[in-house]
N, C-alpha and C positions, 0 to 999 in steps of 0.2 A: 364448122366453118369459123374462120377467124372473125372477130368483131373489131370495129374501129377502137383505137385507144383514145379515150377522152383527152382533150387538151386542157390541162389544169395549170393554175398558178399556185403560189404558196398560200397556205390557210392560216391567217393571222387575225386574231380578235373577231372571229366569226365571219370573216370575209375573204374572198379570193383576192390576193394582191400580187402584182408583178414584182419579181425580185428588184431590189434597189438598183443593182448593177445590170439588170436585164439579161443575165446569163442563163443559158439552158444547156441540158445534157441530153444527147440522143439516147433513145431507147432501142436496143438491139435485140431482135428476136433470136434467141440462142439456137433455134431449130433451123433458121434460114440464113443467119448472119446479116439480115436486112434491117435497116432502120425503119421502125414502125411508128415513130413519134418522138416526143421529147418531154422532159420534165424540167421544172424550174430549178435553178442552182442558187441556193441561198448562200449568203456570205455573212460576215460579222455584222454588217449593217442590218440585215434581216433578223439575225439572232437578237439584236438589241430590241427591235420592235416586238418580237414574239415574247421575249422575257417580260417586257413592260406590260404587254397585254395580259399575260398570265398572272403577273403580280397584281394588276388592277382587279382581275377577276377573283383573286384570292382574298383581297382586303378592301374591296370597294366600299361597301356599307355594311356594318355589322347588322345581322338579321336578314340581309339580302344576298350577300356574297356567297360563293360556292362553299367555302369552308364552314359557314354558319347555317347552311340549309340542313334540313333533316335528312336522315338516311333514306327515308321514304321518298323524299323529293328527288334525291339523286338516283334512287332505284327506278323511278318512273322513266327517267331519261335513258338509263342503261337498258331497260327493257324495250324502249322504243327503238334504240339502236339495234338491239338483237332482232327485233321484228323486221326492220328494214333490211338488215343483212340477209335474213332468210328470204325475204321477198326478192332480193337481187342475186341470190346464190348462183344461178346458171351463168349470169354475166360475169360476176366476180371470179368464179372458178376459171372461166376461159381467159380472163385478163391475167390471172395468176400464172396459168400455164404458158401463155404467150410471153410473159415477162421474165420468168425464171426457169422455164423448161420442165417444170414439175408435171408428171402425167395428170391428165384431166381428172381421172377418178380420185387421185390423191388430193388434188386441189379442191375438189368438191367436198371431200371429207373434212378438209381443213376449214372450209367455210362453215360447215355445220358446227365444228368446234368453236369457231369464232362466236357464233350466235350463242352457243351454250355457255361460253366463258362470260359473256356480258350478263346472261341470265343468272349465272352462279354468283357473280359479284353484286348483282342487284339484291339477291337474297341476303348476302352478308351486309350490304349497306343498310337494309332495313333492320337487321339485327343490332346494328350499332346504337339505334335509338333506345334500346332497352338496356344497354350496357354502360351508359354514361353515369358518372358519379357513383360508382359501385363502392360501398363501404368495405374497408379492410379491417379485419379484427386485429386489435392490438392488446398487449398484456396490461397496458396502463389506461384506465378510464379517463385520465386527464386529457388525452389527445384523441382527436378524430382524424381518420385517414381515409381518403377516397381515391379510386382509380379514375382518372380523366383521360379519355382517348382523344387526341387532337391530330389533325393532318399536319404533316411536316412543312408543307408550303408548296413552292414551285419546284417541280421535278423535271429533269431532263431524261428522256427515254430514247436510248440509241439502240437500234435493232438491226438484225442481219437480213440476208437475202434468201435463206433456204426455206423459211416459213414466213414469208413477208407479212401477211396480214395477221396470221395467228400469233406469232411471237410479239408483234406490236400490241395485239389485244391482251396478251398475258401481262403486259406492263400498263397499258392504258386503263383497262377495266378496274383493276384494284386501286390504282392511283385516284381515279375519279370517284370510286365508291367510298374511299377514305376521306374525300373532301379536298384532296390536292388539286391543283391546276397543273397542266402539263404542256411540255413541248416535245413532240415526237419527231425524231430524226431517223427515218428509215435508211437502209442502204441505198446508195445511188444505183446499184445494180438491179434493184427490184423495188420500186417505189409506187408503182401504178395503183395497186389496190389500197395502199395506205392513203393515197390522195382521194380515192373513192370513199374511204372512211370519213374523210373531212366532209365530203358532200352529204353523206348520211347524217352526220352530226348537224350540219346546216339545215337539212330537211326536217329533222325531228325537233329543232328548236333548242339545241344545247346552248346555254348562255354563252355570249361572246367571250373569248379569251380562256375558257375552261380547258379546251384542247386546241393547241396550235400545231400545225404540221409543216415542217421545213424539210424539203428534199435538197440534196446537194452533196458535195464531196466532203470526206472526213476532215481534211485539213482546213477547208474553207468554212464549213458549217458545224461539223461535229466538235472540232477542237475549241472554237470560241464559245460554243454552248457549254461544254464540259467545264471550262475555266471561268464561266461568268459568275461574278460575285453574288448576284441575286438569284441564282439557282441554288435551292436548298439541298437537293439530293440528286444523284445520278444513278440510273439503272442502265447497265450496258450488257449486251450479248454480242459476242464476236470473238475475234482471235485473241490469243493470249498476249501477243505483242502489242496490239492496240489497247487491250485492257490495262496493260502495265502503264501505258502513257496516260490513259484516263485516270487511273488511280494516283499517279504522280501529280497530275494537275489538281485533282481534288484535295490531295494532301496539303497543298499550299494553304488552303483555307479550312483545313480540318473538316472537310465536307463528307458526309456519309455516302458510301457507294455500295451497290450490290451488283454482282457480276456473274455471268455464265460464260465461261471461256472454252478453250479447246479441250479435246480429250483423245484418248487412244485406247478405247475400251476392248478388253479381251472377252472372248467367249470360250469356255472350257468344256470340252466334250469328252466324257469318260467312256470306258469300254462297255458299260452296261446300258447304254441308251438305246432308244428306238432310233436307228440310224436315219430312217426316212424323215421322221419328224425333226430330228436334230439338224439334218441337212436343210430342210425347208426353213427353219428358224434362223439358221446361220446365214443363208442367202438373204432372207428378209432383213435381218439385223444389219447387214453390210450394204445392201444395194437399194434399200428403200430411200425415196427422195433422191434418187440418182447417186446415192452414197454420200450425200452432202448433209450429214447430221453429226453433231458433236459427240453423240453417244453411239455412233455406228460401231458395230462389233467388228472392227477392221483387223483385229489380231486373233486368229484362230489357234487355240492350243488343243490338240487332239491326241488321245492316247495312242501310243505307237502300235498297239496290237490291232487297231481298227483304222489306222490312218489311210492306208491305200484304198480300202473299200469306201471310206467316208469321202475322201477327196474325189473319187470317181463319181459319187452321187452328186457332189457339188458341181462338177463339170456338166453332168447331165442336166441339172437344174439351169445352169447358165446358158446352155444351148437352147433352152426353151423360153428364155426371157425375150419378149418382143421389144425390140429397140426401134423407136420410130418417133415421128412428130408427136408431141404429147397430146395433141388434139385428136389423134387417131384412136378409134375404139380398140381397146385391149392393150394399149401401150403400157409397158411395165418399167421401161427405162428410157427417159428422155435425155436431152443434152445437159451438160453441166452449164452453169449460169453464164459464163463469159469466155471470151478468147483467152484472157489472162489466166483464168482458172483451168481451162483446157490445156494450155501449155505447161502450167505448173504440175498438173497431174502426170502428163506424159514425161516430164522431167524426172519425177519421182520413180516412174516405172523404168526409165532408161538407166537411172542411177542404180537402182536395185540390181538390174541385170549386169551392169559393169562391176558391181561389188561381189558378184558370184551367185546371185539368186537366179532361179529359173522361172520364166514366165510360162506357167503351165497352161493358162487359157487367157485369151483376150490380149489386152495390152495395147490396142490400137483403135483406130477408127473402124466402125463396121463397114464392110465392103459395099453394102447396098446404099450407104448414105454418103454422098459426095460433098455435102455442105452441112453446116451446123457443128456445134461443139459436142459431138457424140463420141463417147469412149465405151468400148465393150466392157461388160463385167469382167474383171481381171482377177485371176488367182495366181499368187506368187508363192513358190515353195523354195526349199533349200535356203531358208532365211536364218541368220543368226542375230543375236540380240544387239550386236554393235551396228547393224545396218540402219541407215536412215529410214527405210521403209517400215522397220519395226518400231522405231523410237519416235517418229514425228507424224503428226496428223496430216493425212493426205487430203481429206475432204472430197472424196470422189469414189467411184465404184471399184475399189481396189481392196482385195483381201489377201493378207499374208498369212502363211501357215507354218506352224512349228509343232513338232511332236514332243511328248513327255512320257515318262515311264511310271512316275509315282505322283500322288497327290501333292506332296510337299514340293516336288519339282515344279508342278503346274502352278502352284501359288507363287513360288519364287519367280518363275518366268512372267507371270501376270503382272507382278509388281516391279519387274526390271525394266523400267521406262522412265523417261524424263517427264512424261505427262501424267496428270491425274487420271486414274482409271476407275471405272465401275466394273466389278467382276460379275459377269453373267454366267451362271453355271447350268449346264445341262447334264442330267444323270443323277447319280446317287447323292444324297445329302449327308 
């Protein structure tokens, strides 16, 4: 059963604060297309307040500010956050499923990983205490050299909507463990659980300003955060196009950035595989999290001698995938995150068909679901390497298939794309 979505404000300097311009963004349940709440919409004015709070928390008083506390002190707070996340797991998992359409089982597993991530970095934070001022051996006794590890400062963390709380945690936990202070800007399409992280931090007594959370649109909140002169580093996960803009903004101030961008990963299936296991992992790799993963194995390269049999097994798997409201027991494929993403994916599919590809399975809304941003698991064949569906990231439950005859051809095809690819291989090594 659905739970009410908490009504939150921006989290700045340890307090809930209404946006300066009092703007808000509706939360749309992707399963029903209904508005189920709203989130605050930060603007440049709010960014200014958050950066100021983070800067004060970083440099307030030497010996008391976050940067100069011990790793053990920071670890205590990280473990308290982990414990509170675990305590609230059922609620957080449901909020995640409501907000982004992720099947409830997957959302629950993600929340387990969130708690585990905070625990992991708590251990690393404690380890920092033993690694300060480590001497470095030099060939000349005249000089002494030491390694000193210091936090970089105030960091901006801009995160996506496919793993809302988990990907935020992948950035927040190490930043806080290192002694940095942070401003988290989650995607406007899925911010609910990130705001609940703020409430968790408030409840466990995280010092004010150490973590600030701004929800809002990219141009209005993300862009001024990325370009702010008092932000010392940016960590961004999202589309390649947006990443390019973030990098260009950071380059103006020679500011370090770390990025996780789009992908178009191939999976290569050779003729000597266990076909059933390979089919299961191919389906898992492409359709997990509703196909909305940057490392989704959305390009299948299969040896021509087994292609017909293998694709038949894929179709059989797809027919057995339960597509439903993500809160329903046994759901394995929920809706994509938004109406905009839904239309974008359908456009990819129709373009592939117009270019000569065959929609072998799926490609449309499931017949039993009249509302929501649901798309059937889709298999596209008769694809060539010049087609958009082969070259561009769809970020949805769409698998395109191409055959090969030799290993060299498979590797060449795997690398014949404009996107960066991780080659995942099934079969002989």
